[in-house]
N, C-alpha and C positions, 0 to 999 in steps of 0.2 A: 733606279730600273737602271739595268745592263739591257743593251742592244746588241743586236751583231753583226757585225761589220762588214759591210756591203766585201764580194771577192774581187777583185783589183780583176783588170785585164791579164790576159796569155802574153808576155812579151819573148822574143827568141833571143835565146841564150846569148851570153855578150862577152867577149871573147878579155883575157886582160889589160887589153891594150886600148880596149875601151874604155868611153868615159863611165862613169859609175851613172845609176838611176837616179833620179832627185830624190830627194827622201818625203815620203808622203808627209802632208799637212796635216795639222790635227783641224779635225771640223771646227768650223763658227759655231756660235751659240743659233740654233736651230728652236724657235717655239712652234708647239705642235697647239694647234686652234682645236676645239675639240669635236666639229666639225668633220675633220681629217682620219679620225679617229673611227672606222667601223665596228659597227656592232658584231661581237663574236656567237655565235649560235650555237652550241650542239647538233649533233646530228640525230634523229627522230630515234626514240630506240636501243639510243648508244648508251644512256644512265648507269646501267649493270653490265655492260659489257667491257672486258680487260683488253682492249685493239688498238692498235696504233693508230692513234684519229690524226688528221691533217690539223698543221699546226694553225698557230693564231693569225690572221689576217696582220698586214704589216702595219706598223703605227703610221707612215709617214712615207710615202713615192716621192722619192726626189727624182729632178730631171734625169733622162736617161737610163728611166726605168729602173734606179739603184734605189733597194726597198732598208727602211732602216724599220725590223721588225724588233721586238718583243723578246727576250730569251723564254725559249721554250726549253724544259727537258725532256728529248725523246730518249725513254729507259727501255729496250729490252727487257723481259722478264729472270733474263739469267746477268745481269749489269749490276752491280752491287755500286753502293752510296757513292764510295770513295773513289771509282771507274767515272763514272758519270759524272762528278764534280771534276775532278780533273781533266777530265775530256773536254768539257763546257769550257773550261778556264783556259788552256788554250786557244779554243776558237772564238774565244769569244774579247771583245773590249768593250769594259764600261763608257758610256756616254751620259751615264748620269749627271757630270758636273755642266755638261755642254747643254742637253736638253732639257725644254723645261714645255709643261702644258702652262696655257693662261685661265683663266677662272673657269672652273666648268659652266656649260649652260642649267641653269635651273633647271631643276625636273619637271615636268607635265603633274598640276594635282590631278590629284585622279576627282570621279565624280563625289564619293562618301568625302572626301579632303572639302570640296568644294560646299557641300552640303552644311558640313560643318562650320567653316569659317562665316557663312551667310548666317546660322543657327547664331554665332556670334554676335557679328554686325548687327543683326535686327534685335539683340534680345539687351546689348550694353551700350548701343551708339542712334540707331532710329528711334525704335519704340519709346525707350524716355523723352526724346526730345522730339514726340508728335503728343503726347499726352497733355498738354495745354496749349499747340492749336487746333488739337482737335473739339477739347471743348468749348472755345471759342469761336470756332466755325457750328457746334450747338448753338450756342447763345446768339451768334447771329442770325443761323436759320429757323431759328425756333424750332430745334429738334427733328433739322431737316425738311421744313415744310416747306422750306422757300427755298431748298438748294437749285431749283430747276430755272430761276432769274437769268438771264444773262451778264449781268454785271460780273454776280459771282461764277458762274461757270466759265465765264472764254475773260479771267483777269490773269494779270502777268505780274510779274515783280520789276520787270524793266533789268538794266543791265547793271552788273555788278559795278560798285564804283571803288572797290579795293582795289580793283588791280588785277582779282584773280584767274587762272585762268579756266577758261570754262572750254566747254565743248555741245554739241548741240546732240541732242536724243531724241529719237520718234517714238511713241510712245500710239500704243492704242485702246483707245480707252470703250467701254464697254456699258452702254446705258440699256433703261429699261425698253425704252422706244430709237434706239440709236446704235452707230457705232461709229466712231469717229477717229482721226490719227490727229492729231498735234505734236508741238515740239517744243519741248523744253529745252533753254539753256541752262545748266548746272553749270555749278564752281561750287568749290568745298564749303562756303560762308554761306551757302545756300542750297542745300543739296534736292537731289530732285524729289524724293517723297517730302518733303514740306513741301515744296510747290503742287503740286500733285493735290496734299491735302486740302490744299487754299482754295484750290479748285472745286473741293467737294468731292475726290475722285482715291482710291487706295492703291499704291503698287502692288504689284507681285514680285519684287528684288529689292534689296535695297539700295543698291548703287545706280545700276543702268534696267530699270523694266522696262522691259516692253510691251507688257497690260498694265493698265488701269483699270479697275470698276470702281462704278459708281456709288458713293457710300446707301444711299436709301436700296439699291440692288441686294448689298452685304447686309444690311441691317434687316432685310426684308426674309434673305434665306435665312442667315440668325436666327430670328422667331420660327420659321417654318421647320429647320433642325429641330427644336427644344419640343413643336408639338408632334413631332414623327418620327420613323427612324432616317437617321441621316444618308443620305446616298449621293453625294457628290458627281459623280457619273451620268447620274440618269438627268438632272438638276443643269450638268453642262452639254447635255446632248442636245436637249429640247431647246434650254436656250439658244443655242447652237443653230438648229432649225430652226424657231424661230426669227431667228435674227436674217437667215439666208432665204425666208419667205419673204422678208423686205429688201431683197437684193442685196443685205451687207455680208460680204464675204471675208472670210481670216484668212490673209498675206500670210502670215507667219505657217516657218514650216513644225513649229510644237503646238500642239496641240490646247488646247484651252482648260482644259480639264486641271493639268498639272500647272499651271500658270494661278486660276482659280480659285485652285487650292491653298496653293500657298499664302494669294492673298486675303482670302475668310480665312483662314486659322491665324494669320498675325494681326487681322483684324479683331478677329477676338479676342487676343491679344491686348490689345489697344484699348479695348470696351472694358476687361479686366480689371486692368489696371486703372482706368479712368475713373472707376467705378471704389478704388480703392483709397484714389487721390483723394475723392471728394469726402472719404468716410473719414481719412486722417485730418484734414484740416478741420470736419465737424468738432472731430470728439477732442484734437490741441483745441478748439476755443471752446469748448462746454465744460473741461478738464477741470475739477473743483479738488483740490487738495482735501479738504476738510473730508473726504468720502475714504473711512478705514475701516476693513473689516470686512469688505464689501467684493463680491465675484468680480474676477480680471474684468477689464474689459473685451477681451475676446467673447466671453460667454454672455456678458450684457451686450453684444452686437448682434451673438447669434441668436438669441430670444431675450426679447423686451417685457416679454411678458412673465419669464419664468425669474429671471437677475435684472432686469431693468429698476427696479424698483428697491427702495431705502428702507422698507420694513421689512424685513424677510423676519425679524427677528422680532413673536409674539408671545405671548402665554398659553396659547393654544396648539400654535405648531413648535414647540420646542424638546419633542425627544423622538427615536425611533419608530415609537407605535406613531407621531401624528409627522412624518418627514415632511421637509421645507420644501422640497423638488420635488417632483417624479422623473424619475427616465425610464427607459425602455433599453435590452441589447438583443437581437437576433442576428443568428446569421442567415446567408443566400448561397447556395452551388449551383446559383443557374449563369450568373454572371464569370464565367468561366474565361480566360486566356490558353489556346492551344498552344503547344508546344511548337518551335518551327523544327519541321523536318530533317532539315540543315543543318540545324544545329547552329545556326548563325544569329547573332544580337541585332543587326542592324544598327544603321544611323538612326536614331532616336533620344536624341537629349532632351533631359529637364527643360521643362517651361516655364519664365521668368515670373510666375501666378503661384501665389498665394494656394495651398490644398487643404481639404479636407483628411486626407489621411494621415494615420499618422507614419514618422520613417519606422521601416522598415527594421534600424538598428535600436529602435527599444523594442519590439515586438520580440524580438531574437533574446535583450537581455533580459527578457521573462520567461522567456521558454528557459533560457539558463536558471534563470533564480528559481521555477516551480521544478525544473528536474534536480535542482539542488536540495530544496526542502524532501524534496519527496524521497533521495537517496537516505539523508539525514535519518529524517522518520524514520526508515525503514529498519534502519540497522539500530536503532535507539528502541526500540518500541518491541516491547515488551510481547512472547507469544500469550494469547489467553488461553485459560484452564477451559472454558468451558464454548467454546466457541459457537455453540448452540441454543444459547443461552439469550431470549432479546432483551434489547434496554436500552437505555437513551444513550447515548453520547453524547460529549460534553458540551454546553451550551446549546443543544437539540431538543428541540421541543415534541419533536413525532420521532415517534419509536423508529429502531436500524431495521424491524422485518419491514418497516413501510417506505422508509428510502430505498430500500434495495429494489422494493414493487416497481417505483417509481423508475428508479433507474433501468430495471429492466424492460418495462412499456417505453419507453424513447429511445430513440436513434438518435438523437442529439446528446444523450449521456453517454453513450458509447464512444469514446476517444478512439478506438480501434476501427472500427465501423469507415469502411472505403465508402467514404460518397461523390468522389469525385477522382480520378484516374489519375496521379503525378506523372503518371508516362505519358501521358496524351497532353497534361495541361500543366502548367506552370505555375500559373495562376487558380487557386480551383475555385475560390469565391470572395465574396464579403461579409464584412461585419460592422457592424454601426450601431452607434450610441445616440439614442434620440429625445426629446424632454415630450412630457405630457403633448404640446401642440404641436406635434411631428415636426420638430424643425432638429434636421441634423447640427448633432455638435461635433461631432469625429469618427472616423468608417477607419477601417482598416483592412487590407487587403491577406487573404487569406492561401496556404503557401501549402497546406497539407491535406491530408486523405479523408481526416474527419474534422468534424468541428471541437477542438481543444480547448480547454479553459483560459490559456495562458494570453489566447485572445483577448476574452472580455477583461482578462486581467488586467492586460495594459490599458485599455480603454477606462477601468475603472482608476487607476494610476493615474492618468492625464487626468481627469476630471477633478478629482482629489485634491491635486497641487495647482487647481484655477480656483477652489472654494477657499470659503475663512473655515475656519479651524476648527468652529462648533457648528454650522450647518450641516444640517442633517438630509440623506434623499430617501429616497423608495425607489427600489428596484425591480424591477419586472422583467423575467426573464422566463421563458420556454420548461426551464428547469433550476429555477430557482430554488429547491428545495437542495439540490444536486449540489449548485456554485456553493451555497452559506455549506454545506455540510464540510467539500472540500475546502474551505477556507478554514475552516475550527480544526480540521484534522489535521491537515498540510503545514498549519500559522503562511499563509499564503499573505493574511492581512492583519496585520497588527491590534490588539483589541481596542485602542483608540480609534481604530477607522472601522471597527466591526459594528463597535457599538453606536455608529452613527449613519449604519445600512440600515434599513428592515426591508428585505427578501420577501420577495410574492412573484407570480405564477401568471404570465397572460391569458384573458379569458379564454380567449379561445382553445388555448393549451390546459386548462384548467380542470377539465373533466376527462381527458387521458390519465388523472394521477392519482391515487390511492384517495377513498375517500380523508382519512384523518389529514391528510395530508392539505386536499382542500381545504379540511374546516381552518388551517394555521396560516394557509397560504394563499388564498384566494380572495382575490383583490375586493372584490363583494362581500367577503366576509370579513377583512383585517383592517380597521381600525385605519384610515390617514389618507384612504386609496381615492375615496369618492368613487365616480364614474369614472375613471380611468381606466381602459382596458387593457393597455399593453401593445396594444398591434398597429403600432406607431410604424415599426420596420417593415412590418405588411404594406403598409398602404406606399410604401418607399421603394420595396420592390415592382410592387406592380406597376410603378409608375416609370422607372428603369428598365420595365421588360423589351420596350419597342430594342433599346441598343443591344440585347443578346447578341443576333449574329454579326452586328458590323464589330464588336469589340473584340467577339472570338477570334480574329485574326489579325486587329491591332497590334503596337508595338505598347512598351509596359508603360511609359510616359504619355503615348498618347493616350493607351485606355484612360490613367488616371484624369488627365486635363478633360478627357467627355465625360465623364463622370460630374467631377467638379460645375462644368459646365452647366449638367443637366438640375445641381444641386442647388446652384445659385436663379436659375429661374425657378423653381421650385420654392426657394424663400422668399422670390419677391413676390409670388402669385400669393403664399400663403400671408406674405406682410398684407398686402394691402387686403387681406379675407378676414384678418384680427376682427374688426368689430361686428362682420355677420356672424363670426365660428364664437364669439363673446356669446354675445344677444342669443345664438342659436343653444348651446351648450346651457346657456340661463332658462330658459324657457326649459328646457328636456329635465334641467333638474330640481326647479319647481316644483314639474309635472309628477316626479316622480318621490317628491317630499312629500306632496299632497298626497299622494293616493297612499303613503305610508301613514300617514299621520291616519288618515282616513280609516286604515286596518285597524289600525291600534288603538283607536276608537269603536270603533264596532267589537271588539274583544272586551271591553270594560275591564282591561291586563293594568295591575302596576306596571309603572317601564322598570322600577327599580328590581321587581318581582323576576320581569322575564330579561333582565342580565342576568342574574343569580341564577338563573334554568339553563340560560345560554355558557353559560361558563363552566355548571358543571358540567354539561352535554360532553363538552370541549373535552377536559379532564377525564369523562369516564372513556370520549371514544377515542384519545389517544396514548392510551395504558399500553406498554409491552402486551405481545403477544402472553397464551400459557405456553406451555412446551409443548402440548397434546396436539394445538390447532398449527399444520402446516399453510393453510392458507387462511390468516384472522381477519381480512380483508376484501379481497378479491373475491368472496363468495357473497358476501351481503351486502358489497357497496352500492349493487342498484336500489334495494329497498331501504336503507338510509337514507339515500338521495332521495327518496320518495315521502 
């Protein structure tokens, strides 16, 4: 850097006899501290103006008001670059060899950078170290039953014996019936969060928290927010008003809501990781190397009734007509997330917990695969000579006219139909894969305006990666006939995979299909589906309905975390009720079976003859339509159903 030499004082003209003035000594080394440098600001509204602006402020002001200023290039519109450089070389002397700057002062972190650092410290350091102490505290207090005992509530760790540098931190503690302020002596070997956790408190910050909340309060709020729409603002206002009524007043300038929300979020993360830690220990202890050709541990943990047994191979259920497991797929376009009007993503890092959501990379890869398959088949597919002729497509049991009628009557079959605007919503909905016991296996996030088939294919692809090579599935989908047609027409799934899938239509949507389609795809008329209705996804959407308002304006990762939390609560609730579920379904099944046997007994007709007649009816009513019939099944569907 070059600086301008200060102008010397004017001296009187000297005579030849007078002694010559002494030469100017070179300046000694000057150290400029950052606080000496003033920040230069451009005048307001002058960025687009080509004016002669004032020079930069001096780098250093020496005694006697002598200025050391950075070299500034003032040039007029008529001055060339050569003239400017020549003029400045005559008027300036470089002092770069003598002028040194000390190490700059570190810049102050922005609020977003502070949140990111705090998030990383929570995820990688504090929460992993709190898992074992948290489980030990639950065991000691009998699941928080004796957490209010004075010996536990006022315990201290004593002085540090390793000679660490300590500091005193005052923490405000929120209880159900009190508001106290305690002092924590923190050191590197005994962090403040761990000391507070041993007292039954959870901090709001990983290093120097100013607020801690009782674990019983956090557990109560956690259970409350999975049974109703979460509203932390209302809860904090009510809590603060309740404590204020008992003459407890918060003295901190920060609001309770922000610090309570931070503590509550990381407490939920801790509970999830603690439960996963216990599940991992149990799995490792009971892991049996002799179990081969079985579903993965993930599926066995998701639904013990579907995947937990070791006898899925049997003589009855070994073909696609008698699937080994039954699953259902459906989409929901009410769980949307609005687009930020300012176009800012915000600080929303991912949580260190497992998720039921499929990675977006897998969804994008499947979308590219589907587009590639459709493009190749469009180029290789020859034009039909008789486009109006009704016939069977390869591998299908229903003619083309019936499939076209089903596709026209369902909005879900039209991928181009806009169900949610991508202009106002970044995430347009959800699609889930559930087993017959309404347990969520996987779920994916929708970003398109319509119900594209590559979302369902992504879920199926993930399912088959976790299943043995010979296990068959029964798939219930609102437009199962259209999905099977696309898979066979465009080769989305290979023949070995398609042979292991039995497609069917969910009961609630089955009556919107054409009558020949109902004969083939209705779960009550298709062998192997029993009393499964395929409406487990609808029950899931009903359970998640209270989250619609709050998740509409949440961040991306926060939305996934809240949905995962609700699904985990639904899993624990259904796991506790599996016994009652099996008993209720068994009674219902036996009642239906006895009624059917009584009806057959009253008819006095041979069962074999009934099966032959039913097969003949199916073959006759699923024949391709004649050329002169424009609407072969729509007009007479009501009469056939009777």
